[in-house]
N, C-alpha and C positions, 0 to 999 in steps of 0.2 A: 095216444094219439090227441088225448084229453089236450095237452098243452101246445100241441100242434095249434088245433082249435082256436084258443086263448091265443097265439098268436096274430090268424089269419087278421082278426078286426084290427090289433095295433098295426100290422102292416097297409090295412087299406085306410087308416086313420095319418100314417107316419106319411104315407102318398100324396095324401089330399094336403097336409102341412108343409109337405115338402115345396109346393107350389105357391102356397102362400109365402109372399114375400113382406106383408106389412105383421114383422112379428114384434111383439111387446120388448121396448129397448131397455128393460131394466137388469143391469148387470149383475154379474152371479160373483159372491166374494170368491178369490183367490188366493190360495195356499202357498207358500212356498217349500218344497220337498228339499231336504239336506242330500245332496247326492254328488258324487265326483263327477265333474263331465266330460266326457270325449273328446276328440279332435272330431272335425265334421268327415274327415276323411274317412273315419270310424264309422260313419254312421251308416252301417250296415245290419245285418240280421246278427243278435245278439247269440253267442253260445247259450247251452238251457243249461244257463247255471241256478236260471229260478225254475225249480220241480215242482208237480203238482204233488199234494200229500196225499190224492186218494184219486181212485178213477173216475170219479164223479165229480172232478173239479179239473176246472180248465184256466191256462194262465195265460193272460193276453198282457204284453209288457210294451212301454213305452221306451226308445231307446232315448241315451243320453248322449247329444252332443252340445257343440261349440259351433258357434256363425260369429263373421264379422258384421256390424252394423251396416244394414241395406243391402246386405246379401242373402239371395233365395237360396234356400235350402231343404232338402227333404226328409223327414224323419220317419223311420220304419215302425210299424206295430207290428211286433212278434208272438206267436203262440209257442204252446206247451201243452199236452196232453189232448191234442185236439182231434179227436178221432171219431169217426163219424157222425160227423155234426150236420145236422140239418136245418139247423134255426139259430139266429143269433141277434141280439140286439143290445145296445149299450150308448152312452155318450162320452164324448171326449170335450177336455174344457182344457184350457189355456189363459195368461194373462193378455187381455187384446190390447192392453197399452205398449206391450215389448214384441209382439207378435202379429201379422199380419196374415190370416189364410188366405193360401192361393190356389190350392185343388189339393185333390185325393187322386193320386193313380198308384200304378203295378199292384192291381189285383191280383188275390192268388186264390180264388174260390171261383167254380164254376157261374158264370153269368153275371158275377161280382162287376159293377160297373158306377161310376159318379150318381147314378140314380139313385141305389141302393144309400145315399147320405142326404143326411135334411140340413141343408146350407143354410138356411135361411136362417140363421143365427151367430151365422162365424163371427160378424162383427162385435159380437157381444164374447168373443172367446167361447162358442159351444159349438159341437158340428155331433148328430144323431146319427147312430147307423144301423143298421136292418137290413140282413140277410137269409133269406130261405131256398133252401136246394127244391126247384120245384119238381126233381124227379124221388124226392124222398128217400136216396142213397144213402145219401151221407158223404162229405167231402172229410178228409185226412192230410193233416200237416205235420211234418216231420218237427220234432223240438225244435225250436229256433229259427223256424222257417218266417218269413213276414209274410202278415195277414193284407198288409197293404200300407202305403206310405202318407203321411202327412205333408203338403209341400206349405212353405213361409216365407215372408220378407222377414228379415232381423230388425226392428226399428226400437228397441231401447239403447239405452247407453252402453258402454263397456262395463264390466262387473253385473249389471243385473241380470238375473233368470227367471224363466218359466216353469213351473210344473206344467206335464204335461199328463190330466189326470184322465182314468177311463170311468166313469161314474154310473150312478143309474137318473141322474137329475138332466134333463128332465123325462129323459127315456129310461124305463125299468130296465134292468139287469136281466136277459133270459140267456139261457143256452140249452138247446134240445140237441139230443143224440137221437140216432138211428133207432133205440129201441124204445124212444119215448120217456127217455128220462130228465127231469129237468136239472142240470148241473149247474155246480156251483162259480164263481168266477174268483180266481185269482187274480187281481187288480194289482201291476204293477207300476207306477209313476215312473216317468220319465221326466228329464229336466232339458232345457236350453240355456245354454250362459251363455251371452255377449260378449264378444272380444274386440 
């Protein structure tokens, strides 16, 4: 319960920051990840081939897709070992020069909505996420199930690619289960390749 109490002030701060649209415009450095891109038609929940190594570890994975320049597309964020989770928070990063953020959709947790995401820095390639199970019962998803989807317009040139990273900047990573255990995150970066 102590971890949940720590999350509550962060949730309140997140909500107040979510409405502040005058965010610092400093750019975050983007690193490219080497990975094989999949056709956009295969941008659906991935197989659970990334297995958590411990019961106290949750896997969060961004998919790998290709998209034509100027095309709108959505990229799933999937999970594994997501058992009885009552709260989570983390940040997502992408190359702002190559991808124009549109929306977050297809939420797969109780009462999760766009309001659980801090979109005030998406022009910098940063989106923060924070969700709490108000009933404190815990939500469980099957391995490979979609947590939510990120939607973009590809604005880079053919051959360019952007990593989609799950990070602890600016929002620290925290995942807590119904047993009040602070879990480790195994973040698996995805990739968008422009064709």
